[in-house]
KOLRO-370089 format. One record per residue: residue number from 1; residue in one letter; x, y, z of N, C-alpha, C in turn. Coordinates in steps of 0.1 Angstrom, whole numbers, plus 5000, padded with zeros to 4 digits. Example, Ala and Ser with C-alpha at 12.3 -4.5 7.8 and 13.67 -1.06 7.14 Angstrom:
residues 2
NODE | nr | rest | nc1 | nc2 | nc3 | cac1 | cac2 | cac3 | cc1 | cc2 | cc3
NODE | 1 | a | 5132 | 4943 | 5078 | 5123 | 4955 | 5078 | 5132 | 4967 | 5078
NODE | 2 | s | 5128 | 4978 | 5071 | 5137 | 4989 | 5071 | 5129 | 5000 | 5079
END
This chain:
residues 83
NODE | nr | rest | nc1 | nc2 | nc3 | cac1 | cac2 | cac3 | cc1 | cc2 | cc3
NODE | 1 | m | 5030 | 4779 | 5094 | 5036 | 4787 | 5093 | 5039 | 4792 | 5110
NODE | 2 | t | 5046 | 4800 | 5109 | 5056 | 4803 | 5122 | 5046 | 4819 | 5124
NODE | 3 | p | 5050 | 4827 | 5133 | 5045 | 4843 | 5134 | 5053 | 4847 | 5128
NODE | 4 | d | 5065 | 4850 | 5119 | 5073 | 4853 | 5115 | 5069 | 4855 | 5101
NODE | 5 | t | 5069 | 4844 | 5099 | 5062 | 4839 | 5082 | 5048 | 4843 | 5079
NODE | 6 | d | 5043 | 4844 | 5087 | 5026 | 4852 | 5088 | 5030 | 4866 | 5087
NODE | 7 | t | 5042 | 4871 | 5091 | 5040 | 4887 | 5099 | 5044 | 4892 | 5084
NODE | 8 | d | 5056 | 4882 | 5077 | 5062 | 4889 | 5063 | 5054 | 4885 | 5049
NODE | 9 | a | 5041 | 4875 | 5051 | 5034 | 4875 | 5043 | 5025 | 4885 | 5042
NODE | 10 | l | 5021 | 4892 | 5052 | 5010 | 4901 | 5054 | 5017 | 4913 | 5049
NODE | 11 | k | 5028 | 4915 | 5051 | 5039 | 4927 | 5046 | 5038 | 4927 | 5030
NODE | 12 | v | 5040 | 4914 | 5025 | 5039 | 4916 | 5016 | 5027 | 4917 | 5005
NODE | 13 | r | 5014 | 4910 | 5014 | 5000 | 4912 | 5005 | 4998 | 4931 | 5007
NODE | 14 | v | 5002 | 4933 | 5018 | 4999 | 4948 | 5019 | 5007 | 4956 | 5010
NODE | 15 | g | 5017 | 4953 | 5007 | 5025 | 4960 | 4994 | 5020 | 4955 | 4986
NODE | 16 | a | 5015 | 4944 | 4982 | 5009 | 4942 | 4964 | 4995 | 4950 | 4968
NODE | 17 | r | 4990 | 4955 | 4973 | 4976 | 4962 | 4971 | 4980 | 4974 | 4970
NODE | 18 | l | 4988 | 4978 | 4978 | 4993 | 4994 | 4980 | 4998 | 4993 | 4962
NODE | 19 | r | 5005 | 4989 | 4957 | 5010 | 4989 | 4944 | 5002 | 4988 | 4934
NODE | 20 | a | 4990 | 4978 | 4935 | 4983 | 4978 | 4924 | 4970 | 4988 | 4924
NODE | 21 | l | 4969 | 4996 | 4936 | 4960 | 5001 | 4936 | 4963 | 5017 | 4932
NODE | 22 | r | 4981 | 5018 | 4937 | 4987 | 5029 | 4929 | 4986 | 5033 | 4915
NODE | 23 | r | 4990 | 5018 | 4914 | 4990 | 5020 | 4896 | 4974 | 5018 | 4890
NODE | 24 | a | 4964 | 5014 | 4898 | 4953 | 5015 | 4888 | 4953 | 5033 | 4890
NODE | 25 | r | 4957 | 5038 | 4896 | 4955 | 5057 | 4894 | 4963 | 5063 | 4888
NODE | 26 | d | 4969 | 5051 | 4882 | 4982 | 5062 | 4872 | 4994 | 5071 | 4880
NODE | 27 | l | 4995 | 5064 | 4896 | 5005 | 5073 | 4902 | 5020 | 5069 | 4902
NODE | 28 | s | 5027 | 5073 | 4905 | 5041 | 5070 | 4903 | 5045 | 5067 | 4917
NODE | 29 | q | 5051 | 5060 | 4920 | 5058 | 5059 | 4933 | 5061 | 5072 | 4940
NODE | 30 | r | 5071 | 5084 | 4932 | 5069 | 5095 | 4937 | 5059 | 5102 | 4940
NODE | 31 | d | 5054 | 5101 | 4929 | 5037 | 5109 | 4934 | 5032 | 5110 | 4945
NODE | 32 | v | 5029 | 5095 | 4949 | 5027 | 5090 | 4966 | 5034 | 5095 | 4974
NODE | 33 | a | 5050 | 5093 | 4970 | 5060 | 5101 | 4984 | 5053 | 5110 | 4986
NODE | 34 | s | 5050 | 5123 | 4977 | 5051 | 5135 | 4978 | 5041 | 5142 | 4989
NODE | 35 | l | 5029 | 5135 | 4984 | 5013 | 5138 | 4987 | 5018 | 5128 | 5003
NODE | 36 | l | 5023 | 5116 | 5007 | 5025 | 5115 | 5022 | 5034 | 5123 | 5027
NODE | 37 | n | 5044 | 5131 | 5023 | 5054 | 5140 | 5031 | 5068 | 5127 | 5031
NODE | 38 | t | 5071 | 5120 | 5027 | 5079 | 5111 | 5029 | 5088 | 5110 | 5014
NODE | 39 | d | 5096 | 5096 | 5011 | 5105 | 5097 | 4998 | 5101 | 5084 | 4991
NODE | 40 | a | 5099 | 5085 | 4981 | 5098 | 5075 | 4970 | 5108 | 5058 | 4975
NODE | 41 | a | 5118 | 5059 | 4977 | 5121 | 5046 | 4985 | 5115 | 5040 | 4997
NODE | 42 | e | 5109 | 5052 | 5006 | 5099 | 5042 | 5017 | 5086 | 5038 | 5014
NODE | 43 | v | 5081 | 5042 | 4999 | 5072 | 5037 | 4992 | 5074 | 5027 | 4984
NODE | 44 | s | 5081 | 5023 | 4981 | 5094 | 5010 | 4975 | 5089 | 5000 | 4987
NODE | 45 | r | 5097 | 5007 | 4999 | 5099 | 4996 | 5006 | 5088 | 4988 | 5011
NODE | 46 | h | 5072 | 5000 | 5015 | 5058 | 4989 | 5020 | 5058 | 4984 | 5004
NODE | 47 | e | 5059 | 4988 | 4995 | 5048 | 4979 | 4983 | 5059 | 4966 | 4983
NODE | 48 | s | 5073 | 4969 | 4984 | 5079 | 4953 | 4983 | 5076 | 4948 | 4992
NODE | 49 | g | 5073 | 4947 | 5006 | 5070 | 4942 | 5020 | 5081 | 4940 | 5025
NODE | 50 | a | 5091 | 4947 | 5020 | 5099 | 4952 | 5029 | 5099 | 4957 | 5047
NODE | 51 | r | 5090 | 4964 | 5052 | 5084 | 4974 | 5057 | 5068 | 4974 | 5056
NODE | 52 | c | 5064 | 4975 | 5070 | 5049 | 4974 | 5068 | 5045 | 4991 | 5072
NODE | 53 | p | 5035 | 4996 | 5065 | 5033 | 5013 | 5069 | 5023 | 5009 | 5085
NODE | 54 | s | 5024 | 5018 | 5093 | 5020 | 5019 | 5105 | 5004 | 5018 | 5102
NODE | 55 | v | 4996 | 5019 | 5111 | 4983 | 5025 | 5111 | 4977 | 5037 | 5105
NODE | 56 | p | 4983 | 5048 | 5111 | 4983 | 5057 | 5111 | 4988 | 5064 | 5097
NODE | 57 | l | 4998 | 5058 | 5090 | 5002 | 5060 | 5076 | 4994 | 5051 | 5066
NODE | 58 | l | 4987 | 5040 | 5070 | 4978 | 5033 | 5058 | 4969 | 5040 | 5056
NODE | 59 | a | 4963 | 5051 | 5068 | 4950 | 5060 | 5066 | 4951 | 5071 | 5057
NODE | 60 | r | 4967 | 5074 | 5055 | 4972 | 5083 | 5052 | 4967 | 5079 | 5036
NODE | 61 | y | 4975 | 5069 | 5036 | 4978 | 5061 | 5021 | 4960 | 5056 | 5015
NODE | 62 | a | 4953 | 5053 | 5020 | 4941 | 5057 | 5016 | 4933 | 5068 | 5012
NODE | 63 | e | 4940 | 5078 | 5019 | 4935 | 5093 | 5014 | 4939 | 5097 | 5001
NODE | 64 | v | 4951 | 5092 | 4998 | 4961 | 5096 | 4989 | 4953 | 5088 | 4977
NODE | 65 | l | 4953 | 5073 | 4979 | 4947 | 5069 | 4972 | 4933 | 5065 | 4970
NODE | 66 | d | 4927 | 5079 | 4976 | 4910 | 5078 | 4973 | 4902 | 5066 | 4979
NODE | 67 | v | 4906 | 5060 | 4988 | 4897 | 5045 | 4991 | 4897 | 5044 | 5007
NODE | 68 | p | 4888 | 5039 | 5012 | 4882 | 5037 | 5027 | 4895 | 5026 | 5027
NODE | 69 | i | 4898 | 5030 | 5042 | 4912 | 5021 | 5048 | 4912 | 5009 | 5047
NODE | 70 | y | 4899 | 5002 | 5047 | 4901 | 4987 | 5043 | 4898 | 4983 | 5033
NODE | 71 | e | 4900 | 4989 | 5021 | 4906 | 4987 | 5011 | 4915 | 4983 | 5007
NODE | 72 | l | 4928 | 4985 | 5020 | 4941 | 4981 | 5014 | 4945 | 4971 | 5023
NODE | 73 | l | 4933 | 4963 | 5027 | 4932 | 4949 | 5036 | 4926 | 4938 | 5027
NODE | 74 | r | 4918 | 4946 | 5017 | 4910 | 4934 | 5009 | 4917 | 4931 | 5000
NODE | 75 | f | 4921 | 4919 | 5004 | 4929 | 4909 | 4995 | 4923 | 4896 | 4986
NODE | 76 | d | 4909 | 4894 | 4989 | 4900 | 4888 | 4982 | 4896 | 4892 | 4966
NODE | 77 | e | 4895 | 4905 | 4966 | 4889 | 4918 | 4959 | 4899 | 4923 | 4946
NODE | 78 | p | 4896 | 4919 | 4930 | 4902 | 4929 | 4927 | 4904 | 4941 | 4928
NODE | 79 | v | 4915 | 4948 | 4924 | 4915 | 4964 | 4925 | 4905 | 4971 | 4912
NODE | 80 | v | 4898 | 4979 | 4913 | 4889 | 4986 | 4904 | 4898 | 4998 | 4902
NODE | 81 | t | 4898 | 4996 | 4889 | 4901 | 5011 | 4882 | 4892 | 5020 | 4879
NODE | 82 | l | 4897 | 5038 | 4881 | 4888 | 5048 | 4882 | 4885 | 5051 | 4871
NODE | 83 | g | 4876 | 5055 | 4863 | 4878 | 5060 | 4850 | 4864 | 5066 | 4844
END
């Protein structure tokens, strides 16, 4: 793997984790975008792996999704649904 493909793979994994956590909390992209003070298209770009959120934005995602920030990067663990 090249550094570019490593980075792309990481963006996709982070995005998939964000999507899974959002869905586990029954939130729409629009809901999350509103709480992050951005638009749903930006949330979609993060979830698809087209863009990687900055570290400060990851911290905000963690707050919105009510998880510790490290949960956004735990690729080996399934998402736990609240309930």
